[in-house]
N, C-alpha and C positions, 0 to 999 in steps of 0.2 A: 503543501505539495511542491515538489521540485521536478523539473524536466531536465533530463540529461540527453545529449545527442552524441552518438558515436557513429560517424559517417552518416548513413541514411537511417540508422537505427535510433528510435526514440524510446527512452526508458523513463517511466514515471515512478517516483517514490512519493507516497502520501501516507499520512498518519493522522490520528486524532491529536489535536494540538497539545493536549496535556501529556502525551507520551513522548514528545520530542525531547531528545537528550537522555532518555532513560534506557536502561537495559532490562529487557523482559526475560525472565527465566522460568522454566518449569521444573518439576520434580526430578526429571531425568538428566538435568544438566544442560538441556538445549536452551540456547539463548539467542535473542535478537537484539542487536544494538540499534536503537532508533536514533541514529546519528544525524546531527544537524546538517553535515555536509552532503548526506544523501537524501534525507526526507525533508529538510528545512528549505524553505524558499519563500513562498508567499501563501497567505491565507486565501483560500478560494471557496466559492459556494458550490453547491451540489451540481449545478448545471455545468460550470466550468470544469469541475473534476471529471464528470462523465464524458464531456466532449474531448478532453485531453486523453482519457483512457481509450476512447474509440479509435484514436489515431496513433496509439502507441504500439510498439513491438513487444515491450515487456513492461509489466506493472508489478510493483511490490507495495502492498498495503498492510498497515499495522493499526489495529484499533477496531473496537466493536462497531462504532458508528460508521466509519468509512467503509468497512467491509459490508455491513448491512445495506448501506446505500448502493453499493455496486451489485450485490445480490438481488436487491429489489428491482434494479434497473434491467436485469437480465444480461448484463455484460460479463458477469462472473458466475461460476457454478459452485455449489456447496462442496463438491468433492475437490475443489481447489483451495479449501480453507483448512486451517488447523488452529487449535487453541494452544497458546503457549502462556503458561502462568495466568490463565483465565482471560487472556486477550486474544482476539481473533487476528489471524495472519493469513494473507492470501497472496498468491503469485499467479499471474497470467502471462503466458508466453505465446506469442503468435509467430508461426514459422511461415 
């Protein structure tokens, strides 16, 4: 997980650790670059991830485990997810 701050806006990028540095593609050509500079930072446990997400303005998640964790916690909704190349992707934006 990595936290980014832009003024008062807090952005979280988090992924399943084995996806870091990979490019995920689907059959339509849509791709997500799970870049170290955005998603890489520190390894966190479930509780720290969920606490960080609660305080974030924007969240980008890549990975079946991390997305499932957020869905089960009630912090995200199924309609905010998409599968790309068999991997779950979720964005949460709070206005």
